N, C-alpha and C positions, 0 to 999 in steps of 0.2 A: 643507527640513530640512538643517542644516549637516552637512558631512562630518566623520566621526570615524574615526580609524585604530586605536582601541583594539580589542582582541579582542571577538568576540561571546561572551557568557557563556551557557552552557546550564546550567540548574539541574535536576538529576535525571539519573541514569545508568541508567535502565531503557531498554527498547527505543525509547521515544519520544525521549529525550534523545540516545541513541547515534545514532539515525537522523539527527537534526538535526545533531549534531556531525560525523558522517561526511560528510554532504552538503556542509557548509561547508568541511571540510578538503579534500575532493576538488576544491573550487573555489578552493583556495589562499587561503581566508579564515582569518585567525588565530582560534582558538577555544579557550576554556577550558570544561571540563565538570566540575561539582562534584557530589558526592553526600554527603548528610548521614550516611549509615551508615558506620561505620568499616571494614566489610568488604563485599565484593560480596554481593548478596542471594542467599538460598537460596529454595527453593520452586519447584516446577514452574509453579504459577499457571496463567494462560491459555496453553494449548498449541496451539490451532488456528491454523494459518497458511493464509490463503486465497490462491487463485491470483493475484489482483491484487497482493498483497503480495510474492509471489515475483518478480513482474515488477519491483517497486521494488528488491528486492535485486539483481536482474540489472543494472539500470541503475546501481546503486551498486557493481557489481563485487564482489559477495559471493556467489559461487556455492555455497559450502559449506552454506549454510542449506538450500537445496532438496536438495542431494546427501545431507545427513545426516538430514533430517527423515524420519519414517516414516509409512506410510499408516495410516489409522484402522482399528483392528481391528473385526471384526464385533461388534455389540452382542448381549449375551445377557441375557435377562430371567429372574429367579428369584423364587420366593416367599422370604420371610424364613426363614432357617434351613435352606434347602435348596439343594443344588447342581444339582438337576434343572432343566434348561433349559425354560422355558415358551415361549420364542420366541427365534429367532436371526435377525438381519437386519443389513444394512449401513446405516450412518447416511446414506450417500449412495452412489449407484451410481458405479462406476468410470467415468471419462470418458476416452476415448482422446484424447490430445493431437492437435491439428490444426495445420496450418501457421500459422493465424492465432492460435491459443491453445496455446502450447507447455506452459504450466503449467495443467492443467485439473482438478486435484484438490486438495482440502484435505488437508494433512499435519500431523503433530504434531511439536513440539519444545518441550521445557521451556525456560523463560526463562533459567535459568542457562547452558545451553549456547548458546542464541541470543546472549545478551549477551556471552559470552566470545568468540565468533566475531567479533562486531562490534567489541569492544574490541581484538582483535588487528589488525584492519584499520585501526582508528583509530590504534593505536600505530605502525603502519608509516608513517603520515603525520605522525608527530611529536607526537601528542596523546594524553595519558593521563588517566584519570579521577582527580580529586583527591578521595580518600575522606576521610571525617570532616570534611567542610566543608559547613556549612549556611548557607543564605540567612537573614540577620537582617532586613535592610530595604533599601530602595532609594529613590532619587529620580531624576527625569529632567528634562532640559530639551531645548532644540533641538539641543544639541551632543552629549550623551552620557547614559548611565545611570550614576549613582554608587551603587555597591553596597557594603553592609557584610556581610561573612561572618564566621562564627565557625569556628575550626579547632581540632580536637583536638590537644593537645600530644603530641609523640612520647615525652616522658619519663614518661608514665603519669599525670601530674597531670591531674585532672579539669577544671581551669580551662581555658577556651577562650582562644585567641589570636585577637584580632580583626584583620581585614585590610580595608582599603578598596580597592575595585577600580573602575576606570573601564572601562566596557564600551560598545561602539558600539550594541549591541542586547542584549536579554535574552530568552531563550526559557525560559519556565517549564514544565518537564516534571516538576514536583515532586508530581504526584498530586492526588487530590481533597482531601487535608488540607493541601496545601502553602501556602506563604506568598504566592506570586506572585498568584494569582487574588484572594485576600482583600485584599491591600494595594492591588491595582488597583481594588478596589471593584466587580468584575463580579458580576452576579447569578448565582445557581446554583439556578434554580427547578426543582422536580420533587417526587418522592415517594421515601420510604424504605419498603421492605417489611420491617418489623420481624418480621412473622410468618413470613417466609421465611428466617430465620436459618440459616446453614450453617457447618459446620466443614470445612475443606479441609486437606490435608496430604500429606506424603510419608513412606512407611514402607518398611522392609525386613522381609519376612515369608516364612515357608515355610508352605504350606497344602496338605495332601494332597488331591489330586483337584481343586484349583482351578487350572485350566489358564491358561497365559499367552498363549493364542491369541485370547482374547475380552476385551472390556470388559464387566465383570460389573455388573449392576444388580439389587440385592435389594430387593424390594417397592417398585418405583420410583414407582408412582402413589399410594401411601398417604401418610399424614401424616409417617411416619418412614421413611427409606430410607438405603441406603449404596451407593455405586458404587466399584468398584475397577478401575483401569486399569493393566495391566502396562507398565513402562517400563525398558528396560535402561540408560537414562541414570543410574539410581540403583543399578545393579548387576543381576545376573541374578535377584535376588530383590526387585527394587524395584517399588513400586506407588504410584500417586497415588490418594488416596481423597477422596471427598466425602460428607458426611453431612448430613442435615437431619432435623428431627423436632420436633413439638410436645410429646410426652410426655417427651422426653429432655432432660436438663439439658446442653445442648450447651456452654454457657459453662463449665460445670464440667469438661467433657472437655478443654478447652484447657489447663486448669491441672493436670489429674490424668491422667498418662500411663497409670497402671494401669487407671483406669476407661475410658479410651479403648480400650485393648487389649481389655478385657472386652466392650465394646460391639461391636467389630469381630467378635470370636469369636461373639457371640450372633447377629449378623446373618447371618454366613456359615454357621453351624450345624455347625461342625466341632469345637467345644470345644477340648480340649487338642491336637488335631491341627493347630491354628493356632499357629505359633510366631512371635511378633513379635520380630525381632532388634533393631530400632532404629526409634524414632520420630525421623525426620530433621528434620522441620519441620511445624508445625501453626499454623493461623491461623483466624480467624473471617471470615465474609463476610456482609454484609447487602446484598441487592440495592437499589441506588439507581438511579433514573431521573432524571437531572438534566443540565442543560447551561447554558452561559453565554449571555449576550445578545450578546456579541461576543468575538472571539478576540484582541483586543489593544487597547492604548491607546498612542499615540505610538511609542516605540522598544521597547516591552515586549509580548510575546505569550505566549499560553498554548497548550498542545497536549496531546493525550492526555487522561488522567484529570483533569488540571488544568482541562480545558475541558468534559469530558462523561464521565458514568459511566452504566452501564446494566447490564442483566442479563447473566449468563454465556451465556444462550441465544443460539445463533447464531454464537458465536466471532467477534464483530466488534470487540471492544475493542482488543486489541493491534494488529489490522490497521488500524482507523480511526486509531489513534494514530500509527502509523508513517507513514501517508499524510498526516496533519496535518503532521508534522514535515518530510516531503519537500516539501510544498507551500510552506511558509513559508521553508524554508532556501534553496531555489534563488533565491527572490525576494530574500531578504536579501543573498545573495551578489552579485547584480547591483547592488543599491542601494549596498551597501558599497563596491564598486569604482567607483562614480560612473557606471556604465553605464546605470542606469535611475533614473527619478524616484521619490521616496519614495511617491508615490501608488500605485505597483505593489503595495506592501504592503497597501493597503486591500482588494485582491482576495482576500487570505487569508480574511478573514471572509466576504466576498461569496460565495466558492466553497464553503467548508467548512460554513458554518452550515446551509444547506438540506440538505446531505448528512447531517449528523449529526441534524438534526431528523427527517428521514424514517427514518433508521436507528433512532432512539430509539423511534419509534412502532411499527415492526413487531417489534422485539426485545421490547418490552413485551408485545405480544400473544403472542409465542412463549413468553415467561416464564409467562404465565397458563396456557397449555396444558401446558407442561412441568411446572409445579408443581401442576397440577390444583386450581386455586383453588376450584373448586366442590365439591371433595372427593366427587364422585359419578362413578362409573364409567359412562361412556356406552356404549351397545351397540357391539360391534365393527363396523367398516366393511368391507363386502365389495363387490366389483364383479362384473359379469356380462359374459360375452362376447356375441357377436351371436346365439347360439343360446339365450341365457338361462341358461347354465350358470354357476354361481358360481365365481369365482376365489378366490385365497387371501384369507383374512380378515386384516385389519390391526387390531392392538390399538390402544387409545388411546395406550399408551406408544410404539408404533412411529410413530404419526402425530405425536406430540409431538416425537420425536427426528429425524424426517426432515430432511435438510439438502440444500443444493444451490441451483441457480438463482441468484437475485440475491445470495445470501449469499457467492457467490464474488467479488462486488464488481467483476466485469468490466464491468458496466453502469453503474457510478458515473460521473457525468459533470458537466461544468461548462458545459453548453450555453447557459445564461443569463448567463454571466460577461461583463462589459463589455469584456474584452480578447479575446474570441473573435470571429473573423471567418469567415463562411461565405457564399460567393457562389453556392453551388449549392443553396440551399434557397429555396423560394418564399416571398415576403413574405406574412404573414398579411393577410387582408382586414380592413378596419376593423370594429371591434366583435367580431371573432372572438376567442374565448377560447382561448388556447394553454396547455395543461396539459402540463408537463414533469416527469417523474419523474427525480429526481437519482439514483435507485437502481434504474434499469431493468435489464432483462435484455439480454444481447447478442443482436442479430438479424443473421443472415447476410444480406449484401446491403444493409445499412444502415450508413452511416458519416456522422456529422455532426461539425462542429467542436465541440470540447468533450468528445467521446468518447475512450475509451481507444484508442490507436493499436495496430492489430494487427501481429503479427509476419508475416514472409514469408521463408522460407528459399529456397535455390537461386538466389540472385542471382549471376550470373557477370560478372566484370570484363571490359570490352571495351577493347582497346588498338589504336592505329593500325598498319596494315600498311605504309602508304607516306605519310609525312608531307609528302613533296615534291609530292604530287599537287595541281595547282592548282585543279582543278574540285571537289575534294572527296575526302578520303582514304578508302580502304577500311579496314575494321576487322575484327578477329577476336576470338573469345572465347578466353579463356585458362583453363587448368585451375584447379580450385578454385572455391569459392563462398562467399558470405557470407549473412548473414540481416539483416533490418531491425533486429532488437533489438540486434545487435552494433554497429550504426552509431549508435544512440541512446546517450545518456549524460547523467549528472546535471550535466555541466559546460557543455553547449552545446545550442542549438536545432539541429534538423535540418530541412532543406528537401528534400523528395522531389519531384523534377520528373518527372512522367510525360509522355512525348512519343513520337510515332511516329518522329520523326527529329530530329536536332540542327539541321538546316537549316530553321529556323523562326524568324521574327523575334521571336515571343513568347519562345521559349527563349533566344535571344541577348540579349534585353532583361533577362530574369530573371538570367541568368548575369553580365551586365555589372553589373547593380545589386548583386548579392550580392558580386561580386568587389571592387568599389570601396567597399562600405559596411561590410563586416565582415571581421575576421580569422577564419580557420577554427577558431581556438580558441573563438570565441564562437558562430559559426553555421557548421555544416557542411552542404554541399549535395551531392546526388547526382542524376544523371539516370538514370531507369529506362526503358529501351526495352522494348517488348513482345517476347516470346520468339519468336513465329512471324513470320518475315519472308518476303517474296516474292522477295528478291534471290537470285541464284544463289550457291552456295558459302557460304551463311550470311553474306553480307556485308550491311552496312547503310550507308546514306549518311550522311555527316556533313559539316559545313562546315569548310573549311580555316581560315576566320577564327576560328571557335569554338575549333578545335584550337590555333591559334596564340596566341590572346589570353586564354584562360580555363583556369585550372588546375582542371579539372573531372573528378570521378570519374564514369565512365559504367558502368552495370550493365545487364545484360540479364536480364529476368524469364523465364528458360527454362521454368519449370514453370507460370508464370501465377499464382502465389500472390499476388504483390504487386498485380497488376491486379484480381484478384478481391477481395482483402481491402480494398483502398482504393476499390473500386467505380469503376474507370476503364475506359472503352471503349478498344479498341486504337488508334483514330485520334484519341483525345481528348488535349487538353493540359490538365493539371491540376497545380497546385502545392499540396502539403500540408506545412504547417509543424507539426513535432512539438516540444513543449516539453521541457525537461530532465526533467520528471516523467512523460514518456511519454504525455501528453495531446495530442490534436490541437488545436493553437491556431488554425489557419486552414486552410480549403480554398478556394483562389482560382484565378482564371483567368490572372492575370498580375501585372505589377509593381505596379499600383495597389492590388490586394488585399494584396500583401505589404507595401506601404507602410503601409496602414491597420493591419495587425496589428503590425508592428514599431514603429510610432510609439506604439501602445498599451502596448508593453513597454519600449521604450528612449527614448521621447519623440520630439520632432520630428527628422527626419533629412533634411537638405537633399540629401545624396548620392543618396538614392533618387529624388528628383525629377529630378535631372540625368540619371541613367541612363535614366529614362523618356523624357526629351526627346530622347535620342540615337538612339532607334529609333522606327520607325513600327510601333506595335504594333496588331495587329488581333485581336479576340476569336477564340478557337478555335471551330470549328463541328463 
């Protein structure tokens, strides 16, 4: 594919498009992002942000999203017309963060706030959203994408001004009804649940005795229901609502604000004690379960709702969309700069398609349970202890709303990707069927290439005490520490080299290879030594040759979190490559494994072969 220096064009400025644009801008790739709406979107919409997505925002250096997001309030179940609670329970149990998983709870943030935070970071990098600009059509060839857009006039004239744009790549984040997927001719197979029609919206209301400590669900398992979630993002009297019902003319409620208010009052059961101050935003929603057959053609790709749509159940939509964008954007950045072959972009479909397919399957099952499609109340589920005593009874609604586990997306993996290299897994026997879930749960003590890379705090920098020592310099630990997640970033690969000592030919070979093959802006590497050492005065042995020849960051795993999280024995030598998206790209024993991985990403690299020949490398034992 020929090189093109025109900007990358991102179509759509929701969370998906903003994540793509921000990743590209962080990588110093010129980018334009257009949005057909004349103003930034209103509406809380999907509000659940999963732990894995918080990690993405960490790597993109957007900490405010986790800092400002709020925990999910307790859910409270009511009969229609009554504030008497029938059941109060957490949607998911609070999970105490661990050294490996610093973000361990789903939190809530409305999309207007999330998008505003992302736009601010994007603006700091010199990129702003071009509002009132819609994609009209495009063509592509080996050199570039030629795009026609229509722009609203600033003088109030309804006539559009057309503009022709040359783009190196196009990322369609323009939603399920967008132009990109349709003009590419991608299939969008699946189903639409017309009978699960819903109205969602944002309102400001005062309601006597309707507390703001709970997420209230009125008649949740019947054919008609309403849910009210308090949110201070809309004001101290702000609520997000969701309604569904077969007997109710929901489509009429969208057009009739007075009827909408009356319906809310009827469900809550407070009559005139409910004062609706403002209907801020209202829209309809029909659950669709659909996905594309591939995520791109040539220089044009789709992400988020443009590629897949599904039920609200499980809060996977925004999260999977942001992760789509992150996956394709770091790869486009490398190809755009001429650092990687265009074939790297093929792995976007290869990696994301099975993830989305699996997600579509289990969220559809969750949807059936949440929407009680049998319309029959099953008997409550109870459990018993070892003595046969009955424990708390769990209602059907509680079972339908329970969240956690794989929905946190910490087990989403690309283990079967062709660019993944793992020298520490056993080769399957012939005819053995290997079944891999791309949406698995995290397992302590298990880490394979293709998995999410764990965090590890408490890494202490090590500096030389006496660089003039001929036989090997002594080292000391310095005050302060860092964490693995702060070493990762959307702009570079990270190689974590675990070793008991620097005086090891394998380590010297790896460091020589990395030093002569990559600038640190592209690949960053660190050596992590085990925390407990047998040397007196907390000294560790290092090689003067390594110290002299290699600009290497050396860290000591004082608390042992890194060695545990990355499943490394204290005397073992292991190199772990972490991609810009925080995924383990490779787990290898030495230079040859690194060579295999980086040639899959960057193409053939002669320099890595030379470095391998310069040292006598022996496998670690």
